[in-house]
N, CA, C and O atoms as CSV, one atom per row, in Angstrom:
chain,resi,resn,atom,element,x,y,z
A,1,MET,N,N,29.543,-38.077,75.122
A,1,MET,CA,C,30.196,-38.768,76.216
A,1,MET,C,C,29.191,-38.990,77.346
A,1,MET,O,O,28.376,-38.115,77.636
A,2,ALA,N,N,29.248,-40.137,77.969
A,2,ALA,CA,C,28.299,-40.491,79.021
A,2,ALA,C,C,28.620,-39.760,80.325
A,2,ALA,O,O,29.783,-39.586,80.688
A,3,GLU,N,N,27.567,-39.337,81.015
A,3,GLU,CA,C,27.674,-38.733,82.342
A,3,GLU,C,C,27.678,-39.869,83.360
A,3,GLU,O,O,26.774,-40.704,83.355
A,4,GLU,N,N,28.680,-39.910,84.230
A,4,GLU,CA,C,28.767,-40.968,85.232
A,4,GLU,C,C,27.885,-40.657,86.430
A,4,GLU,O,O,27.817,-39.516,86.887
A,5,LEU,N,N,27.217,-41.675,86.927
A,5,LEU,CA,C,26.415,-41.568,88.144
A,5,LEU,C,C,27.172,-42.295,89.256
A,5,LEU,O,O,27.443,-43.492,89.158
A,6,ARG,N,N,27.502,-41.564,90.298
A,6,ARG,CA,C,28.315,-42.109,91.379
A,6,ARG,C,C,27.620,-41.936,92.717
A,6,ARG,O,O,26.743,-41.086,92.873
A,7,ILE,N,N,28.028,-42.760,93.687
A,7,ILE,CA,C,27.520,-42.627,95.053
A,7,ILE,C,C,28.063,-41.310,95.611
A,7,ILE,O,O,29.276,-41.101,95.629
A,8,PRO,N,N,27.169,-40.415,96.068
A,8,PRO,CA,C,27.621,-39.099,96.527
A,8,PRO,C,C,28.254,-39.137,97.911
A,8,PRO,O,O,28.003,-40.046,98.702
A,9,LYS,N,N,29.080,-38.131,98.188
A,9,LYS,CA,C,29.633,-37.958,99.520
A,9,LYS,C,C,28.622,-37.145,100.313
A,9,LYS,O,O,28.237,-36.049,99.904
A,10,VAL,N,N,28.200,-37.678,101.436
A,10,VAL,CA,C,27.229,-37.011,102.298
A,10,VAL,C,C,27.818,-36.942,103.703
A,10,VAL,O,O,28.065,-37.971,104.332
A,11,GLY,N,N,28.038,-35.742,104.182
A,11,GLY,CA,C,28.612,-35.591,105.514
A,11,GLY,C,C,30.093,-35.911,105.522
A,11,GLY,O,O,30.686,-36.269,104.504
A,12,MET,N,N,30.661,-35.772,106.690
A,12,MET,CA,C,32.100,-35.961,106.835
A,12,MET,C,C,32.489,-37.414,107.096
A,12,MET,O,O,33.590,-37.834,106.740
A,13,SER,N,N,31.592,-38.186,107.718
A,13,SER,CA,C,31.998,-39.511,108.168
A,13,SER,C,C,31.514,-40.667,107.293
A,13,SER,O,O,32.020,-41.782,107.423
A,14,ALA,N,N,30.567,-40.434,106.423
A,14,ALA,CA,C,30.031,-41.533,105.607
A,14,ALA,C,C,31.058,-41.990,104.584
A,14,ALA,O,O,31.552,-41.192,103.788
A,15,THR,N,N,31.375,-43.277,104.610
A,15,THR,CA,C,32.318,-43.843,103.648
A,15,THR,C,C,31.646,-44.808,102.684
A,15,THR,O,O,32.223,-45.184,101.664
A,16,GLU,N,N,30.403,-45.212,103.020
A,16,GLU,CA,C,29.653,-46.101,102.153
A,16,GLU,C,C,28.167,-45.817,102.326
A,16,GLU,O,O,27.725,-45.295,103.349
A,17,MET,N,N,27.401,-46.183,101.279
A,17,MET,CA,C,25.959,-45.941,101.296
A,17,MET,C,C,25.249,-47.114,100.631
A,17,MET,O,O,25.821,-47.824,99.804
A,18,THR,N,N,23.994,-47.298,101.013
A,18,THR,CA,C,23.155,-48.313,100.396
A,18,THR,C,C,22.359,-47.677,99.263
A,18,THR,O,O,21.717,-46.644,99.455
A,19,LEU,N,N,22.399,-48.287,98.092
A,19,LEU,CA,C,21.578,-47.833,96.968
A,19,LEU,C,C,20.178,-48.395,97.213
A,19,LEU,O,O,19.958,-49.600,97.096
A,20,ASN,N,N,19.233,-47.512,97.555
A,20,ASN,CA,C,17.888,-47.967,97.908
A,20,ASN,C,C,17.029,-48.314,96.714
A,20,ASN,O,O,16.518,-49.429,96.607
A,21,GLU,N,N,16.869,-47.345,95.804
A,21,GLU,CA,C,15.884,-47.529,94.743
A,21,GLU,C,C,16.231,-46.708,93.514
A,21,GLU,O,O,16.596,-45.536,93.617
A,22,TRP,N,N,16.115,-47.332,92.352
A,22,TRP,CA,C,16.190,-46.628,91.076
A,22,TRP,C,C,14.790,-46.153,90.724
A,22,TRP,O,O,13.823,-46.900,90.878
A,23,MET,N,N,14.672,-44.923,90.254
A,23,MET,CA,C,13.377,-44.375,89.857
A,23,MET,C,C,13.096,-44.604,88.374
A,23,MET,O,O,11.959,-44.459,87.925
A,24,PHE,N,N,14.133,-44.963,87.611
A,24,PHE,CA,C,14.015,-45.205,86.175
A,24,PHE,C,C,14.693,-46.527,85.843
A,24,PHE,O,O,15.656,-46.926,86.497
A,25,GLY,N,N,14.181,-47.198,84.824
A,25,GLY,CA,C,14.780,-48.441,84.364
A,25,GLY,C,C,15.754,-48.204,83.227
A,25,GLY,O,O,15.796,-47.122,82.641
A,26,ASP,N,N,16.532,-49.224,82.923
A,26,ASP,CA,C,17.517,-49.160,81.854
A,26,ASP,C,C,16.847,-48.769,80.539
A,26,ASP,O,O,15.849,-49.360,80.130
A,27,GLY,N,N,17.422,-47.757,79.889
A,27,GLY,CA,C,16.942,-47.323,78.588
A,27,GLY,C,C,15.878,-46.245,78.622
A,27,GLY,O,O,15.443,-45.774,77.572
A,28,GLU,N,N,15.449,-45.842,79.821
A,28,GLU,CA,C,14.440,-44.786,79.914
A,28,GLU,C,C,15.090,-43.411,79.788
A,28,GLU,O,O,16.254,-43.226,80.142
A,29,ARG,N,N,14.327,-42.461,79.285
A,29,ARG,CA,C,14.818,-41.087,79.135
A,29,ARG,C,C,14.613,-40.333,80.443
A,29,ARG,O,O,13.561,-40.435,81.074
A,30,VAL,N,N,15.642,-39.568,80.844
A,30,VAL,CA,C,15.569,-38.720,82.032
A,30,VAL,C,C,15.853,-37.275,81.622
A,30,VAL,O,O,16.522,-37.012,80.622
A,31,GLU,N,N,15.331,-36.355,82.415
A,31,GLU,CA,C,15.537,-34.929,82.183
A,31,GLU,C,C,16.289,-34.330,83.371
A,31,GLU,O,O,16.284,-34.894,84.466
A,32,VAL,N,N,16.927,-33.199,83.149
A,32,VAL,CA,C,17.640,-32.499,84.220
A,32,VAL,C,C,16.670,-32.258,85.373
A,32,VAL,O,O,15.557,-31.774,85.168
A,33,GLY,N,N,17.103,-32.601,86.585
A,33,GLY,CA,C,16.286,-32.400,87.773
A,33,GLY,C,C,15.459,-33.602,88.187
A,33,GLY,O,O,14.937,-33.631,89.302
A,34,ASP,N,N,15.325,-34.611,87.307
A,34,ASP,CA,C,14.614,-35.837,87.689
A,34,ASP,C,C,15.359,-36.522,88.828
A,34,ASP,O,O,16.590,-36.530,88.850
A,35,ILE,N,N,14.619,-37.097,89.774
A,35,ILE,CA,C,15.236,-37.919,90.816
A,35,ILE,C,C,15.556,-39.268,90.185
A,35,ILE,O,O,14.662,-39.970,89.712
A,36,LEU,N,N,16.852,-39.627,90.181
A,36,LEU,CA,C,17.297,-40.862,89.529
A,36,LEU,C,C,17.294,-42.057,90.474
A,36,LEU,O,O,16.834,-43.142,90.118
A,37,TYR,N,N,17.813,-41.846,91.683
A,37,TYR,CA,C,17.905,-42.927,92.653
A,37,TYR,C,C,18.046,-42.350,94.045
A,37,TYR,O,O,18.361,-41.172,94.217
A,38,THR,N,N,17.806,-43.198,95.042
A,38,THR,CA,C,18.001,-42.790,96.428
A,38,THR,C,C,19.075,-43.670,97.051
A,38,THR,O,O,19.199,-44.854,96.739
A,39,VAL,N,N,19.848,-43.053,97.944
A,39,VAL,CA,C,20.872,-43.765,98.705
A,39,VAL,C,C,20.692,-43.397,100.169
A,39,VAL,O,O,20.125,-42.351,100.484
A,40,GLU,N,N,21.178,-44.262,101.071
A,40,GLU,CA,C,21.039,-43.943,102.486
A,40,GLU,C,C,22.233,-44.410,103.307
A,40,GLU,O,O,22.914,-45.381,102.974
A,41,THR,N,N,22.455,-43.682,104.387
A,41,THR,CA,C,23.399,-44.089,105.427
A,41,THR,C,C,22.548,-44.453,106.630
A,41,THR,O,O,21.321,-44.490,106.538
A,42,ASP,N,N,23.187,-44.719,107.749
A,42,ASP,CA,C,22.422,-45.015,108.959
A,42,ASP,C,C,21.717,-43.772,109.496
A,42,ASP,O,O,20.868,-43.882,110.381
A,43,LYS,N,N,22.059,-42.581,108.969
A,43,LYS,CA,C,21.505,-41.331,109.483
A,43,LYS,C,C,20.594,-40.582,108.517
A,43,LYS,O,O,19.766,-39.788,108.963
A,44,THR,N,N,20.716,-40.806,107.217
A,44,THR,CA,C,19.975,-39.985,106.269
A,44,THR,C,C,19.710,-40.720,104.963
A,44,THR,O,O,20.406,-41.674,104.616
A,45,THR,N,N,18.687,-40.255,104.244
A,45,THR,CA,C,18.393,-40.718,102.892
A,45,THR,C,C,18.550,-39.540,101.951
A,45,THR,O,O,18.095,-38.435,102.249
A,46,VAL,N,N,19.197,-39.774,100.810
A,46,VAL,CA,C,19.483,-38.709,99.852
A,46,VAL,C,C,18.906,-39.087,98.491
A,46,VAL,O,O,19.059,-40.218,98.030
A,47,GLU,N,N,18.234,-38.112,97.852
A,47,GLU,CA,C,17.759,-38.279,96.477
A,47,GLU,C,C,18.804,-37.685,95.543
A,47,GLU,O,O,19.247,-36.556,95.748
A,48,VAL,N,N,19.198,-38.430,94.525
A,48,VAL,CA,C,20.203,-37.970,93.573
A,48,VAL,C,C,19.495,-37.555,92.289
A,48,VAL,O,O,18.769,-38.348,91.690
A,49,GLU,N,N,19.710,-36.301,91.866
A,49,GLU,CA,C,19.055,-35.744,90.691
A,49,GLU,C,C,19.937,-35.838,89.451
A,49,GLU,O,O,21.164,-35.851,89.540
A,50,ALA,N,N,19.284,-35.902,88.296
A,50,ALA,CA,C,19.992,-35.879,87.015
A,50,ALA,C,C,20.567,-34.489,86.782
A,50,ALA,O,O,19.875,-33.487,86.962
A,51,GLN,N,N,21.820,-34.432,86.386
A,51,GLN,CA,C,22.472,-33.173,86.035
A,51,GLN,C,C,22.460,-32.933,84.530
A,51,GLN,O,O,22.734,-31.826,84.067
A,52,VAL,N,N,22.138,-33.990,83.766
A,52,VAL,CA,C,22.025,-33.907,82.310
A,52,VAL,C,C,20.815,-34.726,81.871
A,52,VAL,O,O,20.346,-35.594,82.607
A,53,ALA,N,N,20.318,-34.450,80.681
A,53,ALA,CA,C,19.229,-35.231,80.094
A,53,ALA,C,C,19.825,-36.322,79.209
A,53,ALA,O,O,20.907,-36.157,78.647
A,54,GLY,N,N,19.108,-37.433,79.094
A,54,GLY,CA,C,19.564,-38.508,78.226
A,54,GLY,C,C,18.934,-39.833,78.599
A,54,GLY,O,O,17.890,-39.879,79.250
A,55,ILE,N,N,19.580,-40.912,78.180
A,55,ILE,CA,C,19.116,-42.277,78.426
A,55,ILE,C,C,19.915,-42.859,79.585
A,55,ILE,O,O,21.146,-42.879,79.562
A,56,ILE,N,N,19.192,-43.336,80.604
A,56,ILE,CA,C,19.859,-43.853,81.800
A,56,ILE,C,C,20.246,-45.321,81.619
A,56,ILE,O,O,19.512,-46.116,81.033
A,57,ARG,N,N,21.424,-45.646,82.144
A,57,ARG,CA,C,21.954,-47.018,82.129
A,57,ARG,C,C,22.417,-47.375,83.543
A,57,ARG,O,O,23.607,-47.280,83.843
A,58,PRO,N,N,21.483,-47.789,84.420
A,58,PRO,CA,C,21.874,-48.142,85.783
A,58,PRO,C,C,22.659,-49.456,85.820
A,58,PRO,O,O,22.326,-50.407,85.112
A,59,ILE,N,N,23.699,-49.499,86.649
A,59,ILE,CA,C,24.449,-50.753,86.846
A,59,ILE,C,C,24.480,-51.156,88.318
A,59,ILE,O,O,24.715,-52.320,88.642
A,60,GLY,N,N,24.242,-50.186,89.213
A,60,GLY,CA,C,24.202,-50.489,90.642
A,60,GLY,C,C,22.955,-51.293,90.983
A,60,GLY,O,O,21.913,-51.140,90.346
A,61,VAL,N,N,23.070,-52.144,91.987
A,61,VAL,CA,C,21.985,-53.042,92.384
A,61,VAL,C,C,21.296,-52.500,93.636
A,61,VAL,O,O,21.949,-52.179,94.629
A,62,GLU,N,N,19.968,-52.403,93.574
A,62,GLU,CA,C,19.208,-51.948,94.730
A,62,GLU,C,C,19.478,-52.849,95.929
A,62,GLU,O,O,19.499,-54.074,95.805
A,63,GLY,N,N,19.686,-52.232,97.092
A,63,GLY,CA,C,19.944,-52.980,98.322
A,63,GLY,C,C,21.408,-53.241,98.589
A,63,GLY,O,O,21.763,-53.660,99.691
A,64,GLU,N,N,22.275,-53.007,97.610
A,64,GLU,CA,C,23.709,-53.223,97.789
A,64,GLU,C,C,24.373,-51.999,98.419
A,64,GLU,O,O,23.929,-50.866,98.233
A,65,VAL,N,N,25.440,-52.253,99.163
A,65,VAL,CA,C,26.219,-51.182,99.795
A,65,VAL,C,C,27.418,-50.876,98.905
A,65,VAL,O,O,28.122,-51.780,98.455
A,66,TYR,N,N,27.641,-49.568,98.656
A,66,TYR,CA,C,28.729,-49.117,97.794
A,66,TYR,C,C,29.568,-48.071,98.512
A,66,TYR,O,O,29.038,-47.290,99.302
A,67,PRO,N,N,30.875,-48.047,98.248
A,67,PRO,CA,C,31.701,-46.973,98.806
A,67,PRO,C,C,31.366,-45.645,98.140
A,67,PRO,O,O,30.927,-45.619,96.990
A,68,VAL,N,N,31.570,-44.551,98.853
A,68,VAL,CA,C,31.375,-43.231,98.282
A,68,VAL,C,C,32.246,-43.109,97.026
A,68,VAL,O,O,33.420,-43.480,97.039
A,69,GLY,N,N,31.667,-42.592,95.956
A,69,GLY,CA,C,32.375,-42.435,94.696
A,69,GLY,C,C,32.229,-43.602,93.730
A,69,GLY,O,O,32.675,-43.515,92.586
A,70,ALA,N,N,31.608,-44.699,94.175
A,70,ALA,CA,C,31.455,-45.860,93.297
A,70,ALA,C,C,30.534,-45.536,92.118
A,70,ALA,O,O,29.526,-44.848,92.280
A,71,LEU,N,N,30.883,-46.027,90.954
A,71,LEU,CA,C,30.073,-45.859,89.748
A,71,LEU,C,C,28.861,-46.775,89.821
A,71,LEU,O,O,29.005,-47.988,89.980
A,72,VAL,N,N,27.646,-46.191,89.704
A,72,VAL,CA,C,26.433,-46.992,89.766
A,72,VAL,C,C,25.578,-46.878,88.501
A,72,VAL,O,O,24.520,-47.501,88.405
A,73,GLY,N,N,26.038,-46.085,87.536
A,73,GLY,CA,C,25.301,-45.974,86.294
A,73,GLY,C,C,25.832,-44.841,85.442
A,73,GLY,O,O,26.780,-44.150,85.815
A,74,THR,N,N,25.197,-44.662,84.279
A,74,THR,CA,C,25.555,-43.573,83.380
A,74,THR,C,C,24.279,-43.024,82.731
A,74,THR,O,O,23.229,-43.667,82.717
A,75,ILE,N,N,24.417,-41.819,82.201
A,75,ILE,CA,C,23.393,-41.239,81.341
A,75,ILE,C,C,24.061,-40.965,80.002
A,75,ILE,O,O,25.054,-40.240,79.930
A,76,GLU,N,N,23.513,-41.546,78.950
A,76,GLU,CA,C,24.092,-41.388,77.614
A,76,GLU,C,C,23.423,-40.261,76.862
A,76,GLU,O,O,23.783,-39.984,75.718
């Protein structure tokens, strides 16, 4: 089953975040602890790490704003 990659909740007031950059392309292998992508609010930038190993399938677009919890990719 695929692991879902979602926009994380950061702080109490952030309701949306900008997906800044993917560190891996579609079909690349990732390992636990790899930095997958970065997101930012007007106050902070957050690096999101892989919680499982597998093949990444990003669907979120760099530079786009997403609500907290939005699906931006999977790891198969």
